[in-house]
C-alpha positions in Angstrom: 45.1 35.1 -9.6 47.4 33.9 -12.7 50.4 35.3 -10.6 49.1 33.5 -7.4 48.7 30.3 -9.0 52.4 30.5 -11.0 53.5 31.2 -7.3 51.6 28.4 -5.7 53.0 25.9 -8.2 56.5 26.9 -8.2 56.7 27.0 -4.3 55.5 23.5 -4.4 58.2 22.3 -7.1 60.8 23.9 -5.5 59.6 22.0 -2.1 59.4 18.9 -3.6 62.6 18.7 -5.5 64.4 19.8 -2.1 63.7 16.2 -1.2 61.7 16.7 1.7 59.1 13.6 1.8 55.9 14.0 -0.1 53.1 14.7 2.7 55.6 17.0 5.0 56.2 19.3 1.5 52.7 19.4 1.2 51.8 20.5 4.4 54.7 23.2 4.5 53.9 24.2 1.2 50.0 24.7 2.7 50.7 26.1 5.7 53.3 28.9 3.7 50.4 30.0 1.5 47.7 29.8 4.4 49.9 32.4 6.8 50.9 34.7 3.9 47.2 34.9 2.2 44.4 34.2 4.3 43.1 35.4 7.6 43.7 33.4 10.5 40.0 33.0 11.1 39.9 30.3 8.1 42.4 28.4 10.1 39.3 26.7 12.2 37.2 26.0 8.8 40.5 24.6 6.8 41.2 22.2 9.8 37.7 21.3 10.2 37.0 20.3 7.1 40.2 18.3 6.9 38.9 16.4 9.9 35.8 15.6 8.4 37.3 14.4 5.5 39.9 12.6 7.3 37.0 11.0 9.6 35.3 9.7 6.4 33.8 5.9 7.0 35.4 5.0 3.9 39.0 5.9 4.4 38.4 3.4 7.0 38.6 0.5 5.0 42.3 1.8 3.9 44.4 0.5 7.0 41.9 -2.5 7.2 42.6 -3.6 3.6 46.2 -3.1 4.3 45.9 -5.4 7.1 44.4 -8.1 4.8 47.2 -8.1 2.4 50.0 -8.1 4.9 48.5 -10.9 6.4 48.7 -12.8 3.0 51.6 -11.2 1.7 54.1 -11.1 4.5 53.2 -14.8 5.6 54.2 -18.1 3.9 50.5 -17.6 2.2 51.7 -15.3 -0.3 54.7 -17.8 -1.1 52.6 -20.9 -1.5 50.4 -18.9 -3.6 52.8 -18.0 -5.5 54.5 -21.4 -6.0 50.9 -22.9 -6.5 50.5 -20.5 -9.8 53.6 -21.3 -11.3 53.1 -25.2 -10.7 49.7 -24.9 -12.4 51.1 -22.7 -15.2 54.0 -24.4 -15.7 53.2 -26.0 -19.3 52.0 -22.4 -20.4 54.9 -21.1 -22.5 56.0 -18.2 -20.3 53.5 -19.4 -17.4 56.2 -18.4 -14.7 55.8 -14.8 -16.5 51.9 -14.9 -16.4 52.4 -15.7 -12.2 53.9 -12.9 -11.6 51.3 -10.7 -13.8 48.6 -12.4 -11.7 50.7 -12.1 -8.2 51.9 -8.7 -8.3 49.9 -5.7 -6.5 51.9 -2.8 -5.3 55.6 -1.9 -4.6 56.0 -3.9 -1.1 54.3 -7.0 -3.4 56.2 -6.0 -6.1 59.6 -6.5 -3.8 58.4 -9.5 -2.6 57.3 -11.4 -5.1 60.6 -10.0 -7.2 62.8 -11.4 -4.4 61.5 -15.1 -5.4 60.4 -14.4 -9.3 63.4 -12.6 -11.1 66.1 -15.5 -10.1 63.5 -18.1 -10.7 62.7 -16.5 -14.5 66.1 -16.3 -15.3 67.0 -19.9 -14.8 64.2 -20.5 -17.4 65.4 -18.5 -20.0 63.8 -15.3 -18.9 66.4 -12.4 -20.3 66.9 -10.1 -17.4 65.4 -6.7 -18.5 62.0 -9.3 -19.3 62.2 -10.7 -16.5 62.4 -7.7 -14.1 59.7 -5.5 -16.4 56.8 -8.3 -16.1 57.6 -7.8 -12.4 57.5 -4.1 -12.3 54.5 -4.5 -14.7 52.5 -6.4 -12.7 53.1 -4.8 -9.5 51.0 -1.7 -11.1 47.6 -3.7 -11.9 47.1 -3.7 -7.6 45.8 -0.1 -7.8 43.4 -0.8 -10.7 41.4 -4.3 -9.5 39.3 -4.2 -6.1 40.1 -3.8 -3.4 41.9 -0.4 -4.6 43.2 2.2 -2.2 43.7 4.6 -5.1 40.0 3.7 -6.2 39.0 4.4 -2.6 40.5 7.6 -2.5 38.8 8.7 -6.0 35.5 7.4 -5.2 35.9 10.1 -2.4 37.1 12.8 -4.0 34.8 13.2 -7.3 32.1 11.7 -4.7 30.8 9.0 -7.1 30.0 5.2 -6.0 32.5 3.0 -4.8 31.0 -0.1 -5.6 30.4 0.9 -9.1 34.2 2.3 -9.4 35.6 -1.3 -8.4 32.9 -3.0 -10.9 34.5 -0.7 -13.7 38.1 -1.2 -12.8 37.6 -5.2 -13.1 37.2 -5.2 -17.1 40.0 -3.0 -17.6 42.1 -4.3 -15.4 41.4 -8.1 -17.1 41.9 -6.4 -20.6 45.8 -5.5 -18.9 46.4 -8.4 -17.2 45.3 -10.5 -20.7 47.5 -8.0 -22.6 50.7 -8.6 -20.1 50.2 -12.4 -20.5 50.4 -12.3 -24.0 53.1 -10.2 -24.7 54.8 -12.7 -22.1 54.0 -15.6 -23.9 54.9 -14.1 -27.5 58.4 -12.5 -25.8 59.3 -15.6 -23.7 58.9 -18.1 -26.6 61.1 -15.9 -28.6 63.9 -15.3 -25.8 63.9 -19.3 -24.7 64.4 -20.2 -28.3 67.5 -17.5 -28.5 68.7 -19.0 -25.7 68.5 -22.7 -26.6 70.1 -22.3 -30.1 72.9 -20.5 -28.6 73.5 -23.4 -25.9 73.2 -25.9 -28.9 75.6 -24.2 -30.8 78.2 -24.0 -28.3 77.6 -27.5 -27.6 77.2 -26.6 -23.5 74.1 -27.2 -20.8 73.3 -24.4 -18.6 70.8 -24.3 -15.5 70.0 -20.9 -17.1 67.2 -23.2 -19.1 66.2 -25.8 -16.5 62.5 -26.6 -16.4 61.2 -27.8 -12.8 58.3 -30.1 -13.8 55.7 -30.6 -11.3 53.5 -33.8 -11.2 49.9 -33.5 -11.0 50.1 -35.2 -7.6 52.4 -32.5 -6.2 50.0 -30.0 -7.5 46.9 -31.2 -6.1 48.8 -31.3 -2.5 49.8 -27.3 -2.7 45.6 -26.9 -2.9 44.9 -27.3 0.8 47.1 -24.2 1.4 46.3 -21.9 -0.7 42.3 -22.7 -1.7 41.2 -20.8 1.9 43.1 -17.7 0.9 41.4 -17.8 -2.7 37.7 -18.4 -1.1 38.4 -15.6 1.6 39.4 -13.2 -1.5 36.2 -14.0 -3.5 34.3 -14.0 -0.4 35.4 -10.4 0.2 34.3 -9.3 -3.1 30.7 -11.1 -2.8 30.2 -9.4 0.7 31.0 -6.3 -1.4 29.4 -6.6 -4.2 26.3 -8.7 -3.0 24.9 -5.9 -0.6 26.1 -7.8 2.6 28.8 -5.3 3.7 29.9 -1.5 3.0 33.5 -1.5 2.0 34.5 -1.1 5.6 32.9 -3.6 6.7 34.3 -6.0 3.9 37.7 -4.6 4.4 37.6 -5.5 8.1 35.9 -8.9 7.6 38.6 -9.5 5.1 41.5 -8.7 7.6 40.0 -10.7 10.2 39.7 -13.8 8.8 43.2 -13.4 7.1 44.6 -13.3 10.4 42.8 -16.1 11.5 43.4 -18.0 8.2 47.2 -17.6 8.3 46.7 -18.6 12.3 45.1 -21.6 11.6 47.1 -23.0 8.5 50.8 -21.8 9.2 50.6 -21.4 12.8 50.9 -17.7 12.9 49.8 -16.5 16.0 52.1 -15.6 18.8 52.7 -11.6 19.1 56.1 -12.3 17.8 54.9 -14.2 14.7 52.2 -11.1 13.8 54.6 -8.5 14.8 56.2 -7.7 11.4 52.8 -8.1 10.1 51.0 -5.6 12.2 54.3 -3.2 12.2 54.2 -3.3 8.3 50.5 -2.3 8.1 50.9 0.4 11.0 53.9 1.5 9.2 52.2 2.3 5.4 48.7 3.2 6.8 49.9 5.7 8.7 52.0 7.1 5.5 49.3 6.7 3.7 46.9 8.5 5.8 49.3 11.3 6.4 49.7 11.9 2.6 46.0 12.1 2.3 45.5 14.4 5.3 48.1 16.8 3.8 46.8 16.5 0.4 43.4 17.9 1.5 45.1 20.2 3.3 46.7 21.3 0.5 43.7 21.1 -2.0 41.7 23.3 0.9 44.3 26.0 0.8 44.2 25.7 -3.3 40.3 26.0 -3.3 40.3 28.6 -0.5 42.4 30.8 -2.6 40.3 29.9 -5.6 43.4 28.4 -7.7 42.0 25.4 -8.3 38.5 26.8 -9.4 40.1 29.7 -11.7 42.6 26.6 -13.1 39.3 25.0 -14.2 37.7 27.7 -15.5 40.8 28.4 -17.7 40.7 24.8 -18.9 37.0 25.3 -20.1 38.1 29.0 -21.6 40.1 27.1 -23.7 37.3 25.7 -25.6 39.4 22.5 -26.4 37.6 19.7 -27.7 36.2 16.9 -25.9 38.8 14.5 -26.6 41.8 17.1 -26.8 40.9 18.3 -23.3 40.6 14.6 -22.2 44.0 14.0 -23.8 45.4 17.2 -22.3 44.9 15.9 -18.9 45.9 12.7 -19.1 49.4 13.9 -20.1 49.6 16.3 -17.4 48.7 13.3 -15.3 51.5 11.0 -16.3 54.0 14.0 -16.2 52.6 14.2 -12.6 52.9 10.2 -12.1 57.0 10.9 -12.6 57.2 12.5 -9.4 54.0 11.9 -7.2 51.9 8.8 -5.8 48.7 8.1 -7.3 47.0 9.2 -3.6 48.5 12.7 -3.8 47.3 13.2 -7.6 44.1 12.4 -7.4 43.9 14.9 -4.2 45.8 17.4 -5.7 44.3 17.4 -9.5 40.1 16.2 -8.8 39.1 19.9 -7.7 40.7 21.1 -11.2 39.9 18.7 -13.7 36.9 17.2 -12.6 34.3 19.8 -13.4 35.5 20.5 -17.3 35.5 17.0 -17.4 32.0 16.9 -16.2 31.0 20.0 -18.1 32.5 18.2 -21.3 30.1 14.9 -20.9 32.7 12.3 -19.5 31.3 9.4 -17.0 33.6 10.3 -14.0 33.0 6.7 -13.4 34.6 5.8 -16.5 37.6 8.5 -16.5 38.3 7.2 -13.0 39.7 4.4 -14.5 41.6 6.0 -17.2 43.1 8.1 -14.4 44.2 5.1 -12.6 46.0 3.1 -15.2 47.7 6.5 -16.5 48.8 6.3 -12.8 49.9 3.1 -12.8 52.2 4.1 -15.9 53.9 6.5 -13.4 55.0 3.7 -11.2 56.9 2.1 -13.8 57.5 5.1 -16.4 61.2 6.9 -16.0 62.8 8.8 -15.0 61.1 8.5 -11.1 58.9 5.4 -11.6 58.7 3.7 -8.4 58.8 0.1 -8.8 62.0 0.4 -10.9 63.9 1.6 -8.2 62.2 -1.3 -6.2 63.2 -3.8 -8.6 66.9 -2.4 -8.6 67.3 -2.7 -5.2 66.2 -6.4 -5.4 68.1 -7.3 -8.4 71.4 -5.0 -8.1 73.1 -7.0 -10.5 70.7 -6.1 -13.4 71.9 -2.8 -14.8 69.2 -0.1 -14.4 69.1 0.4 -18.5 68.0 -3.2 -18.4 65.2 -2.7 -16.3 64.0 0.6 -18.0 63.8 -1.3 -21.3 62.6 -3.9 -19.9 59.3 -2.6 -18.9 58.7 -0.2 -21.7 56.5 -2.5 -23.5 54.4 -2.6 -20.8 53.7 0.8 -20.8 53.0 0.6 -25.0 50.6 -1.9 -23.7 48.8 0.4 -21.1 48.7 3.0 -23.8 47.4 0.2 -26.1 44.8 -0.4 -23.5 43.5 3.5 -22.8 43.0 3.9 -26.6 41.0 0.4 -26.3 38.7 1.7 -23.5 38.2 5.4 -25.2 37.2 3.4 -28.4 34.7 0.9 -26.1 33.7 2.7 -23.1 31.7 -0.5 -22.5 34.9 -1.9 -21.3 34.7 -0.5 -18.3 31.4 0.6 -17.9 29.3 -2.1 -19.5 30.1 -4.5 -16.0 28.9 -2.0 -13.6 25.9 -1.4 -15.4 24.8 -4.4 -15.9 25.5 -5.6 -12.2 24.2 -2.5 -10.4 21.7 -0.7 -13.4 22.5 2.3 -15.4 23.2 5.2 -13.5 20.3 7.5 -12.7 
């Protein structure tokens, strides 16, 4: 079994490093081992199990949430939300950086917001590294705050309550937003003072430090366009947690209302206007669902060959202390995050790591939050952080070295958040226990 497990892991790494897309890599490896080590009769069982998991009503919410996000993020609504946040926070030191923390939610949004945000921040005294770092770090928070596709998949894999998991992510999400915002204020004060002193010594004035001041009237004029979308985002959460709709129904309602709002507010209703929104939704949804399907296929073959069960038992037999076991698993997730997206990490590792953690007495909802934060790190941590390369693509004049050093303080803040959540578990579990009552 050890030899089979090592062979399975080795072949997986070789195929992934060959440059083949992740979904095809996982499916290809699963197919090889299915043909070589499993009876032909197992094909029916594996395909039936994968189909049943893919037909889950919970997974239906994924393309619908993506459609809602695309309707707002890929229309002028996203730009107006960003500008309104900037205008209302202009008097806060580092307010533009804080606005970027609040608006970032994914690599796609990271690209869209970064294209506008990085030049604006650099005009106002932000160094290139700091400007790119805060955009990249802000782009990770969406997988922790609801509605999170990553959390939907974890709830399916761990068989835990999605509503409770969503609620558990709010406290840690606000903690991270707060840590990022405090760091943005501190760093901005330091960099702006240094830049201002440099230009004073030279006796010159630079647009680099220009400040756009918005009057109260201008701020109020922005509200009619952005308030309907803010109300929509709040309404979706109320419908979900108030028990008025299931996650899938909430996602569908949010998607329809988002399309209706951009049609009314921005007159985006003609086929040529919505084509790019629907096209982006279809592309991202297809990619995600294909990764999910192939990850499930991969996991089922690994389970059928008893590789995942043996690995889990080997971890238990090591008799590690409770916290050392947690630390070892989180380090493994960090390393996997260098190379794999969160979707694949969850579906590949859940059968292996969740049984030992449950046996050690850890709350799987609480662990789901920790795992999500660790996977966020993988999006901005070198050597293969996805958001790093997204930022480098939209800001090619900024050296990659500056981007990497710009994100490292935020990686450190994520470690601080993990430590605090381990020290005070109520940061994650307190809100769901208050809203839904203690778990039975």
